[in-house]
C-alpha positions as CSV (number, residue, x, y, z in Angstrom):
1,M,-113.5,131.8,-149.9
2,S,-112.7,135.3,-148.9
3,E,-112.3,134.7,-145.2
4,C,-110.3,131.4,-145.4
5,L,-106.7,131.7,-144.1
6,F,-105.3,129.2,-146.6
7,C,-107.2,130.7,-149.5
8,K,-105.7,134.1,-148.6
9,I,-102.2,132.4,-148.5
10,V,-102.7,130.7,-151.9
11,A,-103.8,134.2,-153.3
12,G,-100.6,135.8,-151.9
13,E,-102.6,138.0,-149.5
14,I,-100.9,136.5,-146.4
15,P,-97.2,135.8,-146.4
16,S,-96.0,132.2,-146.0
17,T,-92.8,130.2,-146.5
18,P,-93.3,128.2,-149.7
19,V,-91.6,124.8,-150.0
20,A,-93.0,123.5,-153.3
21,E,-95.8,124.1,-155.6
22,S,-97.7,122.3,-158.4
23,A,-100.5,123.5,-160.6
24,T,-103.1,122.7,-158.1
25,S,-101.4,122.6,-154.7
26,L,-99.1,124.7,-152.5
27,A,-96.7,123.4,-149.9
28,I,-95.7,125.8,-147.0
29,R,-93.9,125.6,-143.7
30,D,-96.1,125.2,-140.7
31,I,-95.9,128.2,-138.4
32,D,-96.0,126.0,-135.3
33,P,-93.9,122.9,-136.3
34,Q,-94.5,119.7,-134.4
35,A,-91.4,118.0,-136.0
36,P,-88.1,119.1,-137.5
37,V,-90.0,118.8,-140.9
38,H,-93.5,120.1,-140.8
39,V,-94.9,121.3,-144.1
40,L,-98.6,121.8,-145.0
41,V,-99.7,120.8,-148.5
42,I,-102.9,122.6,-149.4
43,P,-105.0,122.6,-152.5
44,K,-105.4,125.9,-154.4
45,V,-109.1,125.2,-154.6
46,H,-111.2,125.6,-151.4
47,L,-112.5,122.4,-149.9
48,T,-113.5,122.6,-146.2
49,S,-112.1,119.1,-145.4
50,A,-111.6,115.6,-146.5
51,D,-115.2,115.1,-145.5
52,H,-116.3,117.4,-148.4
53,V,-114.3,115.6,-151.1
54,T,-116.5,114.0,-153.8
55,S,-115.8,112.2,-157.0
56,E,-116.1,115.7,-158.6
57,H,-112.8,116.6,-156.9
58,G,-110.8,114.0,-159.0
59,G,-107.1,114.8,-158.7
60,V,-107.2,116.9,-155.7
61,V,-106.2,114.4,-153.1
62,D,-103.8,112.4,-155.3
63,E,-102.0,115.7,-156.2
64,L,-101.7,116.5,-152.4
65,V,-100.0,113.1,-151.9
66,L,-97.7,113.5,-155.0
67,L,-96.6,117.0,-153.8
68,A,-96.1,115.6,-150.3
69,Q,-93.8,113.0,-151.8
70,R,-91.8,115.8,-153.4
71,V,-91.6,117.7,-150.2
72,A,-90.4,114.6,-148.3
73,E,-87.6,114.1,-150.9
74,Q,-86.7,117.8,-150.8
75,E,-86.6,117.8,-147.0
76,G,-84.5,114.6,-146.9
77,V,-87.1,112.5,-145.1
78,R,-88.4,110.3,-147.9
79,E,-86.0,107.4,-147.2
80,S,-86.0,107.5,-143.3
81,G,-89.8,108.0,-143.2
82,Y,-92.4,110.7,-142.8
83,R,-96.0,110.9,-141.6
84,L,-98.9,112.3,-143.6
85,V,-101.7,113.6,-141.5
86,M,-105.1,114.9,-142.6
87,N,-107.4,116.1,-139.8
88,V,-111.2,116.5,-140.2
89,G,-113.2,118.7,-137.8
90,P,-112.5,120.3,-134.4
91,D,-112.1,117.1,-132.4
92,A,-109.2,116.2,-134.6
93,Q,-107.8,119.7,-134.0
94,M,-108.4,120.9,-137.6
95,S,-107.8,124.6,-136.9
96,V,-108.2,125.9,-140.5
97,P,-111.3,124.7,-142.3
98,H,-109.5,124.1,-145.6
99,L,-108.5,120.7,-146.7
100,H,-104.7,120.2,-146.1
101,L,-102.2,117.5,-145.5
102,H,-99.4,117.7,-142.9
103,V,-96.0,116.3,-143.8
104,L,-94.1,115.4,-140.6
105,G,-90.6,114.0,-140.3
106,G,-87.0,114.6,-139.4
107,R,-87.1,112.5,-136.2
108,R,-88.6,109.3,-135.0
109,L,-92.3,110.0,-134.5
110,E,-94.3,108.7,-131.6
111,W,-97.2,106.3,-132.0
112,P,-99.8,106.9,-131.0
113,P,-99.2,110.7,-131.6
114,G,-98.8,112.5,-128.3
């Protein structure tokens, strides 16, 4: 999608700070981190949100989780714990309409999220 911020990042049209990458996903630092570790894992194919995932997208979500695990290991939070968050829609504060997973960690996280 030509107007999608994350599609432009994946295409290299907008700079980002990459953390890790797989054949189908890219992990980048969040520009407004909510925790010491805050990385976004985004599929390279455009999907608007988790609400748009179908059985035809086999491998997309599991690849996001596998790359998130790798990021957690690289960032040193896999053992202490980390949070995976996937927002859907404006009421969930999804600001970019492209499926993505937040990897948050590096401190004790509040519950419920504040």
